[in-house]
C-alpha positions in Angstrom: -218.3 106.0 -152.3 -216.1 105.2 -155.1 -214.7 101.9 -154.8 -211.0 101.6 -154.4 -209.8 98.0 -155.3 -207.1 96.5 -153.3 -203.5 97.6 -154.3 -202.1 94.0 -153.2 -204.6 91.4 -154.9 -205.7 91.8 -158.3 -206.9 89.0 -160.6 -205.6 89.7 -164.1 -206.1 87.4 -167.3 -202.9 85.7 -167.8 -202.0 84.6 -171.9 -201.0 81.1 -172.6 -197.4 80.0 -172.6 -198.0 79.4 -176.6 -198.6 82.8 -176.9 -195.4 83.9 -175.1 -192.9 81.9 -176.7 -192.0 84.5 -179.1 -191.7 87.1 -176.7 -188.2 87.1 -175.1 -187.6 88.5 -171.5 -191.0 89.0 -170.7 -192.8 87.4 -168.1 -195.9 85.4 -167.8 -196.9 88.2 -165.2 -197.2 90.8 -168.1 -200.9 92.0 -168.8 -201.8 90.2 -172.1 -198.7 91.3 -174.2 -200.1 94.8 -174.4 -197.9 97.9 -175.1 -196.0 98.7 -172.0 -197.5 102.0 -170.3 -195.5 104.8 -168.4 -196.0 104.9 -164.6 -194.5 106.3 -161.6 -192.5 105.2 -158.5 -192.8 106.9 -155.0 -190.5 106.6 -152.2 -191.0 108.5 -148.6 -187.6 110.1 -147.0 -188.5 109.1 -143.8 -186.5 112.0 -142.1 -186.7 113.2 -138.5 -187.4 117.0 -139.2 -189.8 116.3 -142.0 -191.1 113.4 -144.0 -191.5 113.8 -147.8 -192.1 111.9 -150.8 -189.8 111.5 -153.8 -191.5 110.7 -157.0 -190.2 109.4 -160.2 -191.6 109.0 -163.5 -191.3 105.7 -165.0 -190.8 105.4 -168.8 -192.6 102.4 -170.6 -188.8 100.8 -170.9 -188.8 100.7 -166.8 -186.3 104.0 -166.6 -186.8 106.6 -164.1 -186.6 110.2 -164.1 -187.2 112.7 -161.0 -190.5 114.2 -161.0 -191.2 115.5 -157.6 -190.6 115.9 -154.0 -193.5 116.7 -151.7 -193.6 117.3 -147.9 -196.1 114.6 -145.9 -196.7 117.2 -143.2 -195.6 114.6 -140.9 -192.2 113.2 -139.2 -190.3 110.2 -140.0 -187.6 108.3 -137.8 -184.5 108.5 -139.9 -184.0 104.7 -139.0 -185.2 101.3 -139.9 -189.2 100.5 -138.9 -188.5 97.0 -140.1 -192.2 96.9 -141.9 -193.2 96.0 -145.3 -195.8 98.5 -147.2 -195.5 101.7 -145.2 -196.6 103.3 -148.5 -199.5 101.8 -150.7 -201.4 102.9 -154.1 -205.3 102.3 -154.7 -205.8 100.1 -157.5 -206.5 102.6 -160.2 -203.4 104.3 -159.0 -205.7 107.7 -158.1 -204.5 107.9 -154.4 -201.2 107.3 -152.5 -201.4 106.6 -148.7 -198.3 106.7 -146.5 -197.1 106.6 -142.9 -195.4 109.2 -141.0 -193.8 106.9 -138.3 -192.3 109.8 -136.1 -195.9 111.7 -135.6 -198.0 109.1 -135.6 -200.3 109.6 -138.5 -201.0 109.1 -142.1 -200.8 111.2 -145.1 -203.1 111.0 -148.2 -202.3 112.5 -151.8 -204.1 112.4 -155.0 -202.1 111.3 -158.0 -202.4 113.2 -161.1 -203.4 110.9 -164.1 -201.4 112.6 -166.8 -198.1 113.9 -165.2 -198.3 111.1 -162.0 -197.5 114.5 -159.9 -198.7 114.2 -156.3 -201.2 116.6 -154.4 -201.8 116.5 -150.7 -205.0 115.7 -149.7 -204.9 115.1 -145.8 -203.0 114.2 -142.9 -205.0 112.1 -140.0 -203.7 110.7 -136.8 -203.3 106.6 -137.3 -205.5 105.7 -134.1 -202.3 104.4 -132.2 -198.3 105.3 -131.9 -195.8 104.6 -134.6 -197.9 103.3 -137.5 -195.6 100.9 -139.9 -197.9 99.4 -142.6 -201.0 100.1 -144.5 -203.4 98.0 -146.5 -206.2 99.2 -148.8 -209.4 97.2 -149.9 -212.3 99.1 -151.8 -213.2 101.9 -149.7 -211.3 100.5 -146.6 -207.9 101.4 -145.3 -206.1 99.5 -142.3 -203.2 100.4 -140.5 -200.9 98.4 -137.8 -199.4 100.8 -135.0 -196.1 99.3 -133.3 -195.7 101.9 -130.4 -197.3 102.3 -127.0 -200.8 102.6 -128.4 -200.2 99.7 -130.5 -202.8 97.4 -132.6 -204.8 98.0 -135.8 -207.1 100.7 -136.7 -209.6 101.4 -140.0 -210.8 104.1 -141.9 -213.3 104.8 -144.7 -212.1 106.5 -148.1 -214.2 109.3 -149.3 -214.4 110.1 -153.2 -212.1 112.5 -152.5 -209.5 110.5 -150.9 -210.3 111.9 -147.4 -210.2 109.3 -144.6 -212.6 108.8 -141.7 -211.7 106.6 -138.5 -214.4 103.7 -138.4 -216.1 103.5 -135.0 -214.8 100.2 -133.3 -212.0 99.4 -135.7 -209.1 99.8 -133.1 -208.2 96.2 -132.1 -205.1 95.2 -130.1 -202.1 92.8 -131.1 -201.4 89.5 -129.3 -199.9 91.4 -126.5 -202.5 94.0 -125.7 -205.3 94.5 -123.3 -207.3 91.1 -124.0 -203.9 89.3 -123.4 -203.3 87.3 -120.6 -199.6 88.4 -120.9 -200.8 92.3 -120.5 -199.6 95.1 -122.5 -196.1 94.0 -122.7 -193.6 96.3 -124.5 -189.9 97.5 -125.0 -187.8 100.1 -125.9 -187.8 100.8 -129.6 -183.9 101.7 -128.9 -183.1 98.0 -129.6 -183.6 99.0 -133.4 -181.9 102.2 -133.4 -180.6 103.6 -130.2 -179.6 106.9 -131.2 -182.7 108.1 -132.9 -185.8 106.6 -131.0 -184.3 106.8 -127.2 -187.2 107.1 -125.2 -189.8 105.6 -127.6 -191.9 102.6 -126.7 -192.9 99.7 -128.8 -195.1 96.8 -128.5 -193.0 93.6 -127.9 -195.1 91.8 -130.7 -193.3 94.1 -133.3 -195.8 93.7 -136.0 -194.4 94.1 -139.5 -197.0 93.9 -141.9 -201.0 94.2 -142.4 -202.8 92.5 -145.2 -206.4 92.1 -146.1 -207.5 88.6 -147.2 -208.4 88.5 -151.0 -212.4 87.7 -150.0 -211.9 90.9 -147.6 -213.4 88.9 -144.8 -210.0 89.1 -142.7 -207.2 91.0 -141.9 -203.8 89.4 -141.4 -201.0 91.2 -139.2 -197.3 89.3 -138.8 -195.9 89.4 -135.4 -191.9 89.5 -135.7 -191.3 88.5 -132.3 -194.0 86.3 -131.2 -193.7 84.4 -134.5 -197.2 84.4 -135.0 -200.4 86.0 -137.1 -203.0 87.9 -135.6 -206.1 87.3 -137.8 -209.3 89.7 -137.4 -212.5 89.0 -138.8 -214.0 91.8 -140.6 -218.0 92.7 -140.2 -220.2 93.9 -143.1 -219.2 97.6 -142.5 -215.4 96.8 -142.3 -215.1 96.9 -138.4 -212.6 94.4 -137.1 -213.0 92.5 -134.1 -212.7 88.5 -132.9 -208.7 88.3 -133.3 -207.2 85.0 -133.2 -203.6 84.0 -132.8 -202.0 81.4 -135.4 -198.4 80.3 -134.9 -195.8 81.1 -138.2 -194.2 78.2 -139.6 -190.4 80.2 -139.0 -189.1 82.7 -136.9 -189.7 86.3 -137.3 -192.7 86.4 -139.8 -192.2 89.6 -141.6 -193.7 90.7 -145.2 -196.7 89.1 -146.3 -198.4 88.7 -150.0 -201.7 86.8 -150.9 -201.7 85.4 -154.3 -204.5 85.9 -157.0 -205.5 82.4 -155.9 -205.5 83.3 -152.1 -202.5 81.7 -150.8 -200.7 83.8 -148.1 -196.9 84.0 -148.9 -194.9 85.3 -146.0 -190.9 86.0 -146.0 -189.1 84.8 -142.6 -186.1 86.7 -141.1 -185.4 84.0 -138.5 -184.2 87.0 -136.3 -181.8 87.9 -138.7 -179.3 84.8 -138.1 -176.6 84.4 -141.1 -178.4 82.2 -143.9 -181.3 81.4 -142.0 -183.8 83.4 -144.1 -187.3 81.5 -145.4 -190.2 81.7 -146.8 -193.2 79.8 -146.0 -196.8 79.6 -147.9 -200.5 78.8 -146.3 -204.0 78.6 -147.2 -206.3 80.7 -145.0 -209.6 78.8 -144.2 -213.3 80.1 -144.2 -212.5 80.3 -140.4 -209.5 81.9 -140.7 -207.1 79.1 -139.7 -203.9 78.7 -141.4 -203.2 75.7 -143.3 -199.1 75.3 -144.3 -198.8 74.6 -147.8 -194.7 75.1 -147.8 -193.1 74.9 -144.2 -190.0 77.3 -144.4 -188.1 77.3 -147.7 -185.0 77.9 -146.8 -183.1 80.8 -149.1 -179.7 80.5 -147.9 -179.9 84.1 -147.5 -179.8 86.5 -144.1 -182.7 89.0 -143.4 -185.4 87.7 -145.9 -188.0 90.4 -145.1 -189.7 91.6 -147.7 -191.7 89.8 -150.1 -193.9 90.7 -153.3 -195.8 88.5 -155.6 -196.4 89.2 -159.7 -200.0 89.9 -160.6 -200.5 86.7 -162.3 -199.3 84.6 -159.0 -196.4 83.0 -160.7 -193.5 84.3 -159.0 -192.6 86.0 -155.9 -189.3 88.3 -155.2 -187.9 88.6 -151.3 -185.3 91.0 -150.5 -182.4 89.9 -148.5 -180.6 93.1 -147.3 -178.1 91.0 -145.0 -176.5 89.3 -148.5 -177.2 92.0 -150.8 -179.3 89.7 -152.8 -183.0 89.2 -154.1 -184.4 85.8 -154.0 -186.7 84.4 -156.5 -189.5 81.9 -155.8 -191.6 79.8 -158.4 -195.0 79.4 -157.2 -196.8 76.2 -158.0 -200.5 76.0 -158.7 -201.3 74.7 -155.4 -199.4 77.3 -153.5 -196.2 75.3 -152.8 -192.9 77.2 -153.2 -189.6 76.4 -155.0 -186.2 78.6 -155.6 -185.9 80.1 -159.4 -182.5 78.4 -160.6 -180.1 76.4 -158.2 -180.3 78.9 -155.1 -182.9 81.4 -155.7 -180.6 84.4 -156.1 -181.9 86.7 -159.1 -180.2 90.0 -158.5 -177.6 91.3 -156.1 -178.4 95.0 -155.2 -176.2 96.6 -152.5 -178.9 96.8 -149.7 -182.3 96.0 -151.0 -185.4 96.5 -148.9 -189.1 97.9 -149.6 -190.1 96.6 -153.0 -193.1 96.5 -155.7 -194.1 95.2 -158.8 -195.9 97.3 -161.5 -199.3 95.9 -162.2 -198.6 94.7 -165.4 -196.1 92.3 -163.8 -193.3 94.0 -166.3 -190.9 95.5 -163.7 -189.7 95.0 -160.0 -188.4 98.2 -158.0 -186.3 98.2 -154.8 -185.4 100.8 -152.4 -181.3 100.2 -152.0 -180.9 101.8 -148.7 -177.3 102.0 -148.6 -176.7 103.2 -152.1 -179.7 105.9 -151.6 -181.5 104.8 -154.8 -184.2 103.0 -156.3 -183.4 100.2 -158.6 -185.6 98.7 -161.3 -185.6 95.2 -163.1 -187.1 93.8 -165.8 -189.2 90.5 -164.6 -188.5 87.6 -167.2 -190.6 84.9 -168.2 -188.4 82.3 -166.1 -188.3 84.5 -163.1 -184.9 86.0 -163.3 -184.4 89.8 -163.1 -182.6 91.8 -165.4 -181.9 95.3 -164.2 -183.0 97.9 -166.3 -182.6 101.4 -164.3 -180.9 103.0 -161.2 -181.8 106.6 -159.7 -178.1 106.8 -158.1 -177.9 108.4 -154.9 -180.4 110.7 -154.7 -182.5 109.6 -151.3 -181.3 110.1 -147.7 -180.2 107.0 -145.7 -183.2 104.9 -144.2 -186.0 105.7 -146.7 -189.2 103.8 -146.2 -191.8 102.2 -148.5 -192.2 102.2 -152.3 -195.0 101.9 -154.3 -195.2 101.6 -157.9 -197.5 101.2 -161.1 
């Protein structure tokens, strides 16, 4: 099989501060001062009748131009799924994977290396109900399902991008068949009553699944149990031996590992006004979490989605409750500090899903209320400058964003 490296954890060479002093406005996350290259940004419409991918070509200066709209073959929910990484790219940007929450499956696309247009490859059942988050590492893809048949399931990725289910990889969340609490569920209508009536969700409300950098573990954030489910992977990529670990703060949501292996987590605190936070952890060889920063308050509301620059120096949290983006400075040991006095580095209308280009130059954010994608240049001091917006071209409640 063709190795496909993780789209989340990539160790890159970082040039020295001295070499950057003459390059105004460019982040330390930039890959070696090379000439900026064009790329693409992809967003899912998440519509009830059919789910589509809207593709934008990205110029070297960060501006976006509509490129293509293509059907996934599956269904959306036209409502919030409260999750991160519903869409991911392989590290070589040759494949795009997205969930179809409404039809309980995953769609795969090939990415044309010249035009960045998508070609449909496959639609496959997710191994459960209501898939909400994906992660890729080498030739493995795992998904977390949040519905009645909840839990994680794994797939191998063939050379042509085709997914094959991994036998024995389906494992429950903390409220599942092996839990003393039993299979605890609740109506999904607590999230969006009109559009998900009758749909049942697992009471853990998983938000994201992530491979550890060494590929030994999978981590799932559980918003309503305030904990993580951590699974050990064997040499064949089969998940097992789930452990539960308590989160520092309430409602752990988005997660991202730094290149050095620290786990950063955005904490929504049940969307209570002004209580958003972020924590950082070390993940031990035994799969335990050791706290580094314990719930650093952002001062914002609904601190949910988090991304880390490829050099591991900065992280960005989107806060739709305050229409803001929080910048975090990451110290060498994984400690977190706010960028500037209050951490606010941008104020888009309704920022949700986000992604950073592999060279660290640009951050792209799905602005749900405006129906747009907003792009920002990442400056070397961690601040952001807006460079593009697509305008109102997306339907309300789009889902997932992947950029390169």
